[in-house]
C-alpha positions in Angstrom: -27.2 -7.1 -4.7 -24.6 -4.7 -3.8 -22.0 -4.0 -6.2 -19.2 -3.1 -4.0 -17.2 -3.7 -0.8 -15.8 -1.4 0.7 -13.5 -2.2 4.2 -12.4 -1.4 7.1 -10.3 -1.9 9.8 -11.0 -0.7 12.9 -8.9 -0.9 16.1 -8.1 2.3 18.3 -9.3 5.2 16.8 -12.1 6.4 18.7 -11.0 9.7 17.7 -11.8 9.4 13.8 -13.9 5.9 13.3 -17.2 8.0 13.1 -16.2 10.8 10.7 -14.5 8.0 8.4 -17.6 5.4 8.0 -20.2 8.9 7.7 -18.2 9.6 4.4 -18.8 6.2 3.3 -22.2 6.4 4.1 -22.9 9.4 1.7 -21.3 8.0 -1.4 -23.5 9.2 -4.1 -23.1 5.4 -5.0 -25.7 4.1 -2.7 -25.0 0.2 -4.3 -22.2 -1.4 -1.8 -22.0 -2.1 1.2 -19.3 -2.0 4.8 -17.5 -4.6 6.3 -15.8 -2.8 9.4 -13.0 -5.7 10.6 -13.5 -4.5 14.9 -10.3 -5.9 15.6 -10.1 -6.2 19.0 -10.2 -2.4 19.3 -9.5 -2.0 23.8 -11.6 0.8 23.7 -15.6 1.5 22.3 -14.6 1.3 18.8 -16.8 -2.0 18.5 -19.6 -0.8 20.7 -19.7 2.3 17.7 -19.4 -0.3 14.8 -22.5 -2.4 16.1 -25.1 1.1 16.9 -23.5 1.4 12.8 -24.7 -2.1 11.6 -28.5 -1.7 13.3 -28.8 1.7 11.7 -27.8 0.5 8.6 -28.9 -3.2 7.0 -25.2 -2.2 4.4 -23.1 -2.8 7.0 -22.3 -5.8 8.1 -19.6 -5.9 11.9 -16.9 -8.6 12.1 -15.3 -8.6 16.3 -12.0 -10.2 15.9 -9.3 -11.0 17.9 -6.3 -8.5 17.7 -4.3 -9.9 14.8 -3.3 -6.8 13.2 -4.5 -4.4 9.5 -3.4 -7.6 7.7 -5.2 -9.8 9.4 -8.9 -7.4 9.6 -8.6 -7.1 5.7 -8.3 -11.0 5.0 -11.6 -10.7 7.0 -12.7 -8.6 5.6 -12.2 -10.1 2.6 -13.1 -13.1 2.8 -16.4 -12.2 4.5 -17.0 -10.4 1.3 -16.6 -14.4 -0.8 -17.9 -15.6 1.0 -21.4 -12.9 2.2 -22.0 -10.7 -0.6 -22.9 -10.8 -4.3 -20.3 -7.4 -5.0 -18.5 -7.7 -8.4 -15.6 -5.0 -6.7 -13.2 -4.2 -3.2 -12.0 -1.3 -1.9 -10.4 -0.8 1.5 -10.2 2.7 3.4 -8.4 2.5 6.7 -10.2 3.9 9.8 -8.4 6.9 10.0 -8.2 8.6 7.1 -11.7 9.3 5.2 -13.3 10.3 1.2 -15.1 12.2 -0.7 -19.1 11.9 -1.9 -17.8 10.8 -4.9 -15.1 8.2 -4.1 -17.0 5.5 -5.3 -18.8 6.8 -8.5 -15.9 7.9 -9.8 -13.1 4.8 -9.1 -15.9 2.4 -10.6 -16.5 4.7 -13.3 -12.5 4.4 -14.3 -12.6 1.2 -14.2 -15.9 0.9 -16.5 -14.9 3.4 -18.8 -11.5 2.2 -19.1 -12.0 -1.9 -19.3 -9.7 -2.4 -15.7 -10.2 -4.2 -12.9 -8.1 -1.8 -11.1 -9.1 1.7 -11.0 -6.7 4.3 -8.5 -7.6 7.9 -7.7 -6.1 10.7 -6.4 -5.0 10.9 -2.3 -5.1 14.2 -0.6 -2.0 14.4 2.4 -3.8 16.4 5.0 -3.9 16.7 9.4 -7.6 17.5 9.8 -8.1 20.2 6.8 -10.9 18.8 4.7 -10.4 17.5 0.9 -9.7 20.1 -1.4 -12.1 20.6 -5.3 -11.2 18.4 -7.7 -13.1 19.0 -10.9 -14.5 15.7 -13.0 -11.6 14.5 -15.8 -11.5 11.6 -18.1 -9.7 8.8 -16.8 -7.1 7.2 -18.8 -5.8 3.3 -19.0 -2.2 2.8 -18.7 -0.2 -0.6 -18.8 0.6 -2.1 -15.3 4.1 -1.4 -15.8 4.0 2.1 -16.0 1.3 3.1 -13.8 3.6 1.1 -10.8 6.7 2.0 -12.3 6.5 5.3 -13.8 7.3 8.6 -11.8 4.2 10.1 -12.1 2.3 8.6 -9.9 5.0 8.1 -7.5 4.2 7.4 -3.1 0.5 5.9 -4.7 1.1 2.9 -6.6 1.4 0.4 -3.7 -1.2 1.7 -1.1 -4.0 -0.3 -1.2 -6.5 2.4 0.0 -7.3 4.6 -2.8 -8.2 2.1 -5.3 -10.8 -0.6 -6.8 -9.9 -3.7 -7.5 -12.2 -6.2 -8.9 -13.1 -9.1 -6.8 -11.8 -11.7 -8.9 -8.1 -10.0 -8.6 -8.3 -11.3 -4.4 -9.6 -14.9 -5.6 -6.1 -16.4 -3.5 -4.0 -12.8 -2.8 -3.9 -12.0 0.5 -2.2 -9.6 3.0 0.7 -10.8 5.1 -0.3 -11.2 8.9 1.6 -9.5 11.3 3.8 -7.3 8.6 3.9 -3.4 8.1 4.5 -2.6 5.1 1.7 -4.7 4.1 0.7 -3.3 0.5 4.3 -3.7 -0.8 4.0 -7.0 -0.8 0.3 -7.0 -2.3 -0.9 -4.7 -4.4 1.8 -5.0 -6.7 0.5 -8.7 -7.7 -2.9 -7.6 -8.2 -2.0 -4.4 -10.6 -0.2 -7.4 -12.0 -2.7 -9.5 -12.4 -5.1 -7.3 -13.4 -2.1 -6.1 -16.5 -3.9 -2.3 -16.5 -5.0 0.6 -13.8 -7.9 3.3 -15.0 -6.3 5.8 -13.3 -8.2 9.6 -12.2 -5.8 12.6 -10.3 -8.8 13.7 -9.2 -8.3 14.1 -4.9 -10.9 11.0 -3.5 -9.5 10.2 -0.5 -7.9 11.9 2.5 -5.3 10.5 3.4 -5.3 11.9 7.0 -1.2 12.4 8.5 -2.0 10.9 12.3 0.8 12.1 14.8 0.3 8.7 16.6 0.5 6.6 13.4 2.2 3.6 12.8 3.7 4.5 10.5 5.2 7.9 12.4 6.6 5.8 16.1 9.8 4.8 16.7 11.9 3.0 14.3 11.6 -0.7 15.4 13.1 -3.5 13.6 9.7 -4.8 12.1 10.8 -1.7 9.6 12.6 -4.3 8.4 9.5 -5.7 6.9 9.7 -3.5 4.5 12.7 -4.7 2.5 11.5 -8.0 2.7 8.4 -7.1 0.5 11.0 -5.1 -1.9 12.9 -8.8 -1.8 9.8 -10.4 -2.8 9.3 -7.9 -5.9 12.8 -8.5 -7.3 11.8 -12.4 -7.1 8.8 -11.6 -8.6 10.3 -9.5 -11.5 13.3 -11.9 -12.4 11.2 -14.8 -12.5 8.4 -12.9 -14.4 11.5 -11.8 -17.0 10.2 -7.4 -16.0 13.2 -5.4 -15.9 11.1 -2.4 -15.9 9.8 -3.7 -12.5 13.7 -4.7 -11.6 15.3 -1.8 -11.7 12.9 0.1 -9.7 12.3 -2.8 -6.8 16.1 -2.6 -6.9 16.3 0.9 -6.7 14.0 1.3 -3.4 15.9 -1.8 -1.8 18.7 -0.2 -2.4 17.3 3.7 -0.2 15.4 1.5 1.3 18.3 -0.2 2.9 20.4 3.1 3.4 17.7 4.2 5.1 16.9 1.4 7.8 20.5 1.4 8.3 21.6 4.9 9.1 17.8 4.2 11.4 18.5 1.3 13.0 20.6 -0.1 16.2 23.1 -1.6 16.1 22.9 -5.3 16.3 21.3 -5.5 13.3 23.9 -3.1 10.8 25.8 -6.3 10.8 22.4 -7.7 8.2 21.6 -4.3 6.7 24.6 -4.0 5.9 24.9 -7.5 3.5 21.5 -5.9 2.1 23.4 -3.7 1.2 25.9 -5.0 -0.7 23.5 -7.1 -2.4 21.4 -4.5 -3.4 24.3 -3.3 -5.0 25.5 -5.8 -6.5 21.9 -6.0 -8.3 22.2 -2.6 -9.5 24.8 -3.9 -10.5 23.8 -6.6 -13.0 20.6 -4.4 -14.0 22.9 -1.1 -15.1 20.9 1.0 -12.4 23.7 2.0 -9.8 26.9 2.4 -11.8 30.0 4.1 -10.2 29.5 7.5 -9.8 29.6 9.9 -7.2 25.8 10.4 -6.4 25.8 6.6 -5.1 29.5 6.5 -2.8 26.7 7.2 0.5 26.3 3.8 0.0 28.7 2.1 -1.0 30.8 3.7 2.2 27.9 2.2 3.9 28.1 -1.2 2.9 31.8 -0.9 3.6 33.0 1.5 6.2 36.4 1.1 5.6 36.6 3.7 3.2 39.7 2.3 1.5 37.9 -1.4 1.1 34.9 -0.2 -0.4 37.1 1.7 -2.7 39.1 -0.9 -3.5 36.5 -3.4 -3.7 34.4 -0.3 -6.0 37.1 0.7 -8.1 38.4 -3.4 -9.1 35.9 -5.5 -8.6 33.3 -4.7 -11.0 30.8 -7.0 -8.7 30.8 -4.5 -5.9 
């Protein structure tokens, strides 16, 4: 009976798929099944997946019409619930690879801290091998301390450096057709779990693919991340979590500004409206007081300088 189901969405990664799958098969922890989801890849990735499955009985391949990363992950999750006795789920992106101790480190961290999620460090790489990192004692952290803290900034929302108890995904799925799908989903799993076992050892190699989605030119789909932050804000308000509200509000402010300066002209009216909402929210939470460091936001929200100055100085509800 496999203990862990590892889910790998596969799409147009011929140069990287062998490196990824071989790193998973090379795990010191052998008690897993591997679900390769061929998301309608137009190259030979589907054939490569089938070849792996023919050599190793732990590998199961799903071929489906292209639906994007979320749809592929969801198919893997659904398969794991319907066909596997595994207790845990892990995600690996197919242009990345993992340390031989990846699964064992995460499983030990979850068991030792008695948490339903564990997380490890990552190594951002252009192809260089993972550096040697010593074993360490995992730390049990609250959802707030992990997700809203500064120590793990940039890693908290990603799906792929973590091990999840399967129960966390009983109803949770990734949003179909959205970029930044992790921002919609990971925080819900973390807050559902309540605590997370954390090790800083770098066990995940995040390949900075020059042809990856997040390195492509700006498109309206980039604004999906703002919808994700809006959902986080609503979640924080509903649960009365001020710390998460502060974090989500700040991310939203900087996210709107980033989209505003990069977007096409036709989207700027909508983005300025969102920026004004972010500033009002910041006032409500006390996160964005009237300080020089935030003048850039007011100036973008209210392009006529006299107007944004008067609104900011004379109306406390900017």
